[in-house]
VEXDO-502408 format. One record per residue (C-alpha): residue number from 0; residue in one letter; y, z, x. Coordinates in nm, 3 decimals, m for minus. Example, Ala and Ser with C-alpha at 12.3 -4.5 7.8 and 13.67 -1.06 7.14 Angstrom:
<atoms>
 resi resn       y       z       x
    0    a  m0.450   0.780   1.230
    1    s  m0.106   0.714   1.367
</atoms>
This chain:
<atoms>
 resi resn       y       z       x
    0    x  m1.250   2.037  m1.899
    1    x  m1.416   1.719  m2.000
    2    x  m1.246   1.407  m2.130
    3    x  m1.281   1.321  m2.495
    4    x  m1.583   1.120  m2.564
    5    x  m1.514   0.741  m2.553
    6    x  m1.588   0.556  m2.873
    7    x  m1.812   0.252  m2.805
    8    x  m1.572   0.031  m2.986
    9    x  m1.290   0.220  m3.151
   10    x  m1.071  m0.101  m3.191
   11    x  m0.745  m0.191  m3.038
   12    x  m0.446   0.012  m3.175
   13    x  m0.176  m0.223  m3.023
   14    x  m0.126  m0.598  m2.997
   15    x  m0.174  m0.775  m2.670
   16    x   0.189  m0.856  m2.666
   17    x   0.284  m0.475  m2.691
   18    x   0.050  m0.400  m2.411
   19    x   0.208  m0.646  m2.191
   20    x   0.555  m0.523  m2.273
   21    x   0.448  m0.159  m2.177
   22    x   0.277  m0.298  m1.849
   23    x   0.596  m0.471  m1.756
   24    x   0.808  m0.164  m1.832
   25    x   0.592   0.053  m1.617
   26    x   0.540  m0.209  m1.338
   27    x   0.894  m0.323  m1.268
   28    x   1.005   0.025  m1.128
   29    x   0.686   0.009  m0.918
   30    x   0.791  m0.321  m0.791
   31    x   1.144  m0.204  m0.714
   32    x   0.974   0.087  m0.521
   33    x   0.747  m0.118  m0.326
   34    x   1.023  m0.394  m0.258
   35    x   1.247  m0.136  m0.114
   36    x   0.975  m0.002   0.126
   37    x   0.906  m0.356   0.229
   38    x   1.254  m0.447   0.276
   39    x   1.318  m0.139   0.494
   40    x   1.038  m0.247   0.726
   41    x   1.195  m0.594   0.721
   42    x   1.535  m0.468   0.806
   43    x   1.393  m0.269   1.098
   44    x   1.188  m0.564   1.231
   45    x   1.509  m0.783   1.211
   46    x   1.728  m0.501   1.389
   47    x   1.461  m0.466   1.648
   48    x   1.441  m0.847   1.705
   49    x   1.804  m0.824   1.820
   50    x   1.733  m0.561   2.095
   51    x   1.654  m0.617   2.451
   52    x   1.299  m0.708   2.526
   53    x   1.244  m0.782   2.154
   54    x   0.910  m0.952   2.201
   55    x   0.753  m0.628   2.359
   56    x   0.917  m0.417   2.090
   57    x   0.797  m0.638   1.807
   58    x   0.439  m0.651   1.947
   59    x   0.437  m0.271   1.998
   60    x   0.574  m0.229   1.647
   61    x   0.276  m0.447   1.519
   62    x  m0.001  m0.229   1.705
   63    x   0.190   0.088   1.571
   64    x   0.222  m0.025   1.216
   65    x  m0.142  m0.093   1.191
   66    x  m0.229   0.243   1.322
   67    x   0.020   0.426   1.067
   68    x  m0.164   0.252   0.798
   69    x  m0.503   0.341   0.934
   70    x  m0.416   0.705   0.951
   71    x  m0.263   0.696   0.613
   72    x  m0.599   0.623   0.444
   73    x  m0.673   0.990   0.340
   74    x  m0.343   1.001   0.156
   75    x  m0.404   0.674  m0.010
   76    x  m0.734   0.811  m0.144
   77    x  m0.576   1.130  m0.251
   78    x  m0.316   0.951  m0.455
   79    x  m0.576   0.719  m0.602
   80    x  m0.775   1.031  m0.735
   81    x  m0.459   1.193  m0.844
   82    x  m0.330   0.897  m1.063
   83    x  m0.689   0.870  m1.213
   84    x  m0.703   1.229  m1.313
   85    x  m0.342   1.265  m1.410
   86    x  m0.367   0.946  m1.626
   87    x  m0.683   1.057  m1.806
   88    x  m0.512   1.413  m1.868
   89    x  m0.196   1.262  m1.993
   90    x  m0.364   1.012  m2.210
   91    x  m0.562   1.302  m2.364
   92    x  m0.248   1.507  m2.410
   93    x  m0.335   1.786  m2.153
   94    x   0.002   1.863  m2.019
   95    x  m0.107   2.202  m1.847
   96    x  m0.381   2.005  m1.671
   97    x  m0.140   1.750  m1.549
   98    x   0.087   2.015  m1.380
   99    x  m0.241   2.187  m1.230
  100    x  m0.340   1.861  m1.077
  101    x   0.009   1.810  m0.929
  102    x   0.015   2.157  m0.766
  103    x  m0.333   2.133  m0.628
  104    x  m0.265   1.776  m0.513
  105    x   0.050   1.904  m0.345
  106    x  m0.116   2.149  m0.155
  107    x  m0.392   1.918  m0.037
  108    x  m0.117   1.669   0.065
  109    x   0.059   1.925   0.284
  110    x  m0.290   2.019   0.454
  111    x  m0.342   1.643   0.513
  112    x  m0.010   1.577   0.667
  113    x  m0.056   1.855   0.914
  114    x  m0.392   1.743   1.023
  115    x  m0.257   1.369   1.076
  116    x   0.041   1.489   1.275
  117    x  m0.192   1.685   1.512
  118    x  m0.477   1.434   1.544
  119    x  m0.261   1.124   1.531
  120    x  m0.050   1.236   1.829
  121    x  m0.361   1.304   2.031
  122    x  m0.531   0.972   1.949
  123    x  m0.217   0.746   1.949
  124    x  m0.249   0.619   2.302
  125    x  m0.636   0.558   2.316
  126    x  m0.631   0.376   1.988
  127    x  m0.310   0.155   2.105
  128    x  m0.515   0.080   2.412
  129    x  m0.822  m0.021   2.203
  130    x  m0.602  m0.267   2.024
  131    x  m0.500  m0.424   2.349
  132    x  m0.148  m0.254   2.403
  133    x  m0.054  m0.202   2.775
  134    x   0.261  m0.161   2.983
  135    x   0.581  m0.235   2.784
  136    x   0.380  m0.287   2.452
  137    x   0.219   0.039   2.501
  138    x   0.545   0.217   2.553
  139    x   0.695   0.055   2.242
  140    x   0.413   0.136   2.019
  141    x   0.401   0.516   2.130
  142    x   0.780   0.544   2.075
  143    x   0.732   0.404   1.733
  144    x   0.439   0.597   1.632
  145    x   0.481   0.963   1.754
  146    x   0.780   1.044   1.511
  147    x   0.623   0.889   1.213
  148    x   0.285   1.079   1.267
  149    x   0.470   1.416   1.345
  150    x   0.663   1.412   1.022
  151    x   0.390   1.224   0.818
  152    x   0.377   1.511   0.549
  153    x   0.733   1.398   0.415
  154    x   0.612   1.032   0.366
  155    x   0.286   1.179   0.192
  156    x   0.467   1.400  m0.031
  157    x   0.693   1.108  m0.163
  158    x   0.381   0.897  m0.219
  159    x   0.222   1.185  m0.415
  160    x   0.522   1.250  m0.650
  161    x   0.551   0.868  m0.720
  162    x   0.172   0.869  m0.796
  163    x   0.195   1.149  m1.043
  164    x   0.500   0.991  m1.212
  165    x   0.302   0.661  m1.254
  166    x   0.000   0.871  m1.402
  167    x   0.221   1.003  m1.666
  168    x   0.404   0.671  m1.742
  169    x   0.731   0.741  m1.577
  170    x   0.800   0.514  m1.273
  171    x   1.191   0.488  m1.296
  172    x   1.265   0.827  m1.133
  173    x   1.052   0.719  m0.821
  174    x   1.254   0.405  m0.814
  175    x   1.569   0.572  m0.829
  176    x   1.481   0.804  m0.564
  177    x   1.338   0.523  m0.331
  178    x   1.674   0.350  m0.385
  179    x   1.850   0.652  m0.242
  180    x   1.590   0.674   0.050
  181    x   1.611   0.327   0.158
  182    x   1.983   0.319   0.151
  183    x   1.977   0.620   0.396
  184    x   1.708   0.435   0.595
  185    x   1.930   0.130   0.653
  186    x   2.224   0.345   0.741
  187    x   2.020   0.577   0.982
  188    x   1.830   0.287   1.151
  189    x   2.146   0.079   1.200
  190    x   2.286   0.341   1.391
  191    x   1.979   0.464   1.586
  192    x   1.828   0.133   1.678
  193    x   2.146  m0.043   1.781
  194    x   2.378   0.250   1.881
  195    x   2.638   0.230   1.583
  196    x   2.841   0.513   1.435
  197    x   2.859   0.675   1.795
  198    x   2.484   0.723   1.797
  199    x   2.258   0.654   2.088
  200    x   2.099   0.305   2.087
  201    x   1.729   0.414   2.079
  202    x   1.565   0.082   1.993
  203    x   1.211   0.095   1.839
  204    x   1.218   0.490   1.859
  205    x   1.549   0.466   1.649
  206    x   1.366   0.280   1.371
  207    x   1.099   0.581   1.353
  208    x   1.351   0.849   1.358
  209    x   1.572   0.699   1.100
  210    x   1.289   0.648   0.865
  211    x   1.188   0.995   0.915
  212    x   1.530   1.136   0.828
  213    x   1.537   0.918   0.509
  214    x   1.191   1.043   0.396
  215    x   1.292   1.416   0.434
  216    x   1.594   1.360   0.218
  217    x   1.399   1.186  m0.046
  218    x   1.129   1.452  m0.056
  219    x   1.373   1.728  m0.088
  220    x   1.564   1.540  m0.377
  221    x   1.244   1.442  m0.572
  222    x   1.123   1.811  m0.566
  223    x   1.476   1.934  m0.670
  224    x   1.487   1.690  m0.964
  225    x   1.120   1.750  m1.091
  226    x   1.191   2.129  m1.062
  227    x   1.476   2.095  m1.284
  228    x   1.277   1.949  m1.576
  229    x   1.410   1.586  m1.541
  230    x   1.060   1.454  m1.634
  231    x   0.934   1.660  m1.939
  232    x   0.594   1.801  m1.882
  233    x   0.588   1.762  m1.516
  234    x   0.674   2.086  m1.326
  235    x   0.601   2.131  m0.952
  236    x   0.580   2.482  m0.803
  237    x   0.686   2.586  m0.468
  238    x   0.412   2.848  m0.451
  239    x   0.067   2.860  m0.263
  240    x  m0.231   2.904  m0.464
  241    x  m0.604   2.919  m0.402
  242    x  m0.760   2.571  m0.393
  243    x  m0.914   2.475  m0.710
  244    x  m1.258   2.363  m0.548
  245    x  m1.418   2.186  m0.841
  246    x  m1.088   1.976  m0.883
  247    x  m1.062   1.904  m0.505
  248    x  m1.429   1.793  m0.494
  249    x  m1.358   1.566  m0.790
  250    x  m1.041   1.416  m0.621
  251    x  m1.246   1.352  m0.313
  252    x  m1.523   1.204  m0.514
  253    x  m1.283   0.953  m0.671
  254    x  m1.050   0.931  m0.375
  255    x  m1.266   0.883  m0.070
  256    x  m1.399   0.533  m0.165
  257    x  m1.036   0.430  m0.205
  258    x  m0.963   0.569   0.147
  259    x  m1.266   0.416   0.288
  260    x  m1.175   0.089   0.123
  261    x  m0.841   0.099   0.294
  262    x  m1.025   0.154   0.638
  263    x  m1.231  m0.153   0.563
  264    x  m0.908  m0.358   0.479
  265    x  m0.719  m0.241   0.773
  266    x  m1.037  m0.319   0.993
  267    x  m0.975  m0.664   0.889
  268    x  m0.620  m0.651   0.985
  269    x  m0.685  m0.472   1.305
  270    x  m0.963  m0.739   1.396
  271    x  m0.700  m1.016   1.354
  272    x  m0.461  m0.838   1.565
  273    x  m0.730  m0.766   1.827
  274    x  m0.857  m1.123   1.822
  275    x  m0.499  m1.274   1.846
  276    x  m0.423  m1.062   2.144
  277    x  m0.710  m1.226   2.321
  278    x  m0.570  m1.581   2.242
  279    x  m0.188  m1.522   2.285
  280    x   0.014  m1.195   2.248
  281    x   0.304  m1.401   2.108
  282    x   0.068  m1.463   1.801
  283    x   0.066  m1.085   1.754
  284    x   0.437  m1.081   1.737
  285    x   0.416  m1.374   1.495
  286    x   0.167  m1.149   1.291
  287    x   0.417  m0.879   1.290
  288    x   0.680  m1.086   1.132
  289    x   0.431  m1.243   0.892
  290    x   0.278  m0.922   0.791
  291    x   0.637  m0.792   0.679
  292    x   0.674  m1.110   0.458
  293    x   0.307  m1.078   0.347
  294    x   0.379  m0.723   0.245
  295    x   0.684  m0.837   0.044
  296    x   0.477  m1.114  m0.118
  297    x   0.202  m0.877  m0.224
  298    x   0.444  m0.626  m0.382
  299    x   0.477  m0.776  m0.742
  300    x   0.093  m0.819  m0.774
  301    x   0.016  m0.474  m0.630
  302    x   0.283  m0.301  m0.827
  303    x   0.136  m0.447  m1.144
  304    x  m0.207  m0.342  m1.020
  305    x  m0.090   0.022  m0.987
  306    x   0.070   0.006  m1.326
  307    x  m0.264  m0.145  m1.465
  308    x  m0.449   0.148  m1.299
  309    x  m0.231   0.404  m1.472
  310    x  m0.252   0.230  m1.820
  311    x  m0.622   0.172  m1.790
  312    x  m0.663   0.566  m1.702
  313    x  m0.448   0.655  m2.020
  314    x  m0.639   0.418  m2.236
  315    x  m0.986   0.557  m2.141
  316    x  m0.841   0.918  m2.163
  317    x  m0.735   0.853  m2.527
  318    x  m1.093   0.696  m2.585
  319    x  m1.001   0.332  m2.617
  320    x  m1.206   0.088  m2.410
  321    x  m1.057  m0.226  m2.613
  322    x  m0.707  m0.123  m2.503
  323    x  m0.818  m0.080  m2.149
  324    x  m0.939  m0.434  m2.155
  325    x  m0.623  m0.550  m2.313
  326    x  m0.446  m0.398  m2.018
  327    x  m0.657  m0.589  m1.779
  328    x  m0.601  m0.912  m1.959
  329    x  m0.238  m0.873  m1.960
  330    x  m0.259  m0.777  m1.598
  331    x  m0.435  m1.093  m1.490
  332    x  m0.180  m1.308  m1.673
  333    x   0.115  m1.138  m1.504
  334    x  m0.041  m1.102  m1.147
  335    x  m0.181  m1.454  m1.115
  336    x   0.149  m1.619  m1.251
  337    x   0.384  m1.427  m1.029
  338    x   0.177  m1.446  m0.728
  339    x   0.132  m1.817  m0.763
  340    x   0.498  m1.879  m0.807
  341    x   0.573  m1.679  m0.489
  342    x   0.302  m1.867  m0.298
  343    x   0.483  m2.204  m0.379
  344    x   0.810  m2.045  m0.264
  345    x   0.639  m1.940   0.069
  346    x   0.493  m2.278   0.131
  347    x   0.818  m2.472   0.067
  348    x   1.054  m2.225   0.268
  349    x   0.833  m2.109   0.537
  350    x   1.074  m2.211   0.806
  351    x   1.391  m2.065   0.664
  352    x   1.217  m1.730   0.578
  353    x   1.083  m1.693   0.941
  354    x   1.443  m1.766   1.060
  355    x   1.571  m1.453   0.884
  356    x   1.399  m1.249   1.161
  357    x   1.603  m1.441   1.412
  358    x   1.293  m1.626   1.534
  359    x   1.422  m1.972   1.662
  360    x   1.273  m2.325   1.588
  361    x   1.090  m2.478   1.880
  362    x   0.935  m2.161   2.008
  363    x   0.565  m2.060   1.996
  364    x   0.667  m1.742   1.793
  365    x   0.834  m1.970   1.516
  366    x   0.548  m2.213   1.515
  367    x   0.281  m1.929   1.476
  368    x   0.505  m1.750   1.212
  369    x   0.540  m2.064   0.985
  370    x   0.166  m2.120   1.022
  371    x   0.076  m1.777   0.887
  372    x   0.350  m1.801   0.621
  373    x   0.183  m2.121   0.474
  374    x  m0.154  m1.984   0.498
  375    x  m0.040  m1.689   0.292
  376    x   0.130  m1.912   0.039
  377    x  m0.202  m2.099  m0.036
  378    x  m0.406  m1.783  m0.084
  379    x  m0.154  m1.604  m0.329
  380    x  m0.315  m1.698  m0.655
  381    x  m0.663  m1.573  m0.581
  382    x  m0.492  m1.240  m0.423
  383    x  m0.326  m1.201  m0.777
  384    x  m0.677  m1.217  m0.963
  385    x  m0.847  m0.987  m0.731
  386    x  m0.575  m0.702  m0.725
  387    x  m0.564  m0.715  m1.088
  388    x  m0.925  m0.631  m1.095
  389    x  m0.848  m0.376  m0.837
  390    x  m0.610  m0.200  m1.049
  391    x  m0.870  m0.184  m1.323
  392    x  m1.140  m0.027  m1.109
  393    x  m0.904   0.225  m0.957
  394    x  m0.771   0.337  m1.294
  395    x  m1.110   0.396  m1.445
  396    x  m1.244   0.584  m1.132
  397    x  m1.479   0.320  m1.022
  398    x  m1.334   0.327  m0.676
  399    x  m1.693   0.290  m0.529
  400    x  m1.722  m0.062  m0.673
  401    x  m1.392  m0.160  m0.505
  402    x  m1.521  m0.027  m0.174
  403    x  m1.839  m0.221  m0.224
  404    x  m1.667  m0.557  m0.283
  405    x  m1.420  m0.500   0.012
  406    x  m1.686  m0.381   0.258
  407    x  m1.926  m0.658   0.210
  408    x  m1.669  m0.939   0.211
  409    x  m1.454  m0.796   0.500
  410    x  m1.738  m0.680   0.726
  411    x  m2.001  m0.950   0.672
  412    x  m1.779  m1.250   0.607
  413    x  m1.406  m1.218   0.705
  414    x  m1.453  m1.048   1.045
  415    x  m1.740  m1.265   1.167
  416    x  m1.578  m1.584   1.031
  417    x  m1.253  m1.507   1.221
  418    x  m1.437  m1.486   1.553
  419    x  m1.660  m1.780   1.494
  420    x  m1.377  m2.007   1.374
  421    x  m1.128  m1.872   1.648
  422    x  m1.362  m1.878   1.950
  423    x  m1.690  m2.051   1.879
  424    x  m1.543  m2.335   1.688
  425    x  m1.235  m2.331   1.908
  426    x  m0.971  m2.332   1.633
  427    x  m0.777  m2.054   1.810
  428    x  m0.514  m1.871   1.605
  429    x  m0.553  m2.091   1.310
  430    x  m0.932  m2.017   1.296
  431    x  m0.868  m1.637   1.318
  432    x  m0.614  m1.642   1.032
  433    x  m0.791  m1.879   0.791
  434    x  m1.075  m1.647   0.709
  435    x  m0.842  m1.401   0.551
  436    x  m0.730  m1.620   0.247
  437    x  m1.087  m1.742   0.211
  438    x  m1.229  m1.385   0.183
  439    x  m0.987  m1.306  m0.104
  440    x  m1.113  m1.597  m0.299
  441    x  m1.471  m1.444  m0.279
  442    x  m1.337  m1.100  m0.360
  443    x  m1.161  m1.232  m0.680
  444    x  m1.499  m1.392  m0.810
  445    x  m1.672  m1.061  m0.763
  446    x  m1.401  m0.873  m0.934
  447    x  m1.436  m1.091  m1.235
  448    x  m1.807  m1.026  m1.245
  449    x  m1.746  m0.652  m1.244
  450    x  m1.511  m0.693  m1.540
  451    x  m1.758  m0.900  m1.728
  452    x  m2.040  m0.638  m1.666
  453    x  m1.816  m0.351  m1.794
  454    x  m1.968  m0.070  m1.602
  455    x  m1.606   0.032  m1.494
  456    x  m1.538   0.155  m1.863
  457    x  m1.833   0.399  m1.840
  458    x  m1.741   0.598  m1.541
  459    x  m1.703   0.966  m1.594
  460    x  m1.382   1.109  m1.485
  461    x  m1.289   1.461  m1.624
  462    x  m0.947   1.513  m1.772
</atoms>
């Protein structure tokens, strides 16, 4: 069914202040969900930092985390496509269509989880070796990776349900379930990493198994709540149906660029890890610590971006391009303001923040971690600008534009610049890292240009 025709200038129906209030109301639970996810990883990192041979474990965890993210790109693409279609259908008032998209996306999610479990376990060791892992770091990376890949389907189902709820404008339920899941995660990991509650001390493997157990519990709880009608108009079904091929093709059409975009982004991170390993493996451990803080720092902006995507999709589904532009303007103000404030915090408190991970002053690990923290702080404002425009493009279905921006800047600028500055110029770790924030500045300028052109509001996404 085609979406309602979009009027060229129907006029905004709500004030900018009303749009901003709705964006905040939709974004804060997403922020809560994402903060909980990042805090769970940070807690895991802190616990592993207190185990024997912590440096090797942290380094292996750094390698493993990058590969988990890489193998997750298919699911990221599917959720982006699902949100775009669900938001359009919800904005157009097509509730049966919303549930059809939910059911079809759930089936595709389960299939994808099985593929990742099989292929991921086969490819885990050669991929870790490609990154430079060997010996103790290889053992730690595999111990962390294999459980997460084997049970990936539960993580994927949780991501899908949260995406569907975001598409219909209900983000609170996902937050409450995530709160439950992360509480379990801390308890399970405290027992399995360090050997409390009479459980075996499994070290880095315990971090993976504790996370998996929490994800399974959360997926069961979310399905049960939705099945009981907690969210009106959203009703999952536990029944296999034939795949709706036209819908699947549409989801792939919108989703694959988002997935490819994540591959490109991850290629940038993997390149950083690979280059750092060739300078000093302690820098990889520092990157692991820093990436946890970076993920936490990006949470507010990324959450507002996700809410922006949902609201842009709903506005376009209802036929209001001016309201979609209002959403983007509100998003820019919120993202840039919040991210800039966090950037100042990270610059001023870099040392104490690194100390939370039990990294001691005077060590190379501490010096590298503080360097990365301050560099992150300086780039936060431009990151806020770019991810606002990213939410706009994702919600409108213009995912190919995002892919184009990220591909050109990451592959033709960031990666070569990291190598040149780190090795040719001789700046070492600093040179490898500095290309990252500079690249985000260029992406922000390109995103602004795409907003001004307005082609994103003309992308055809069927409700």
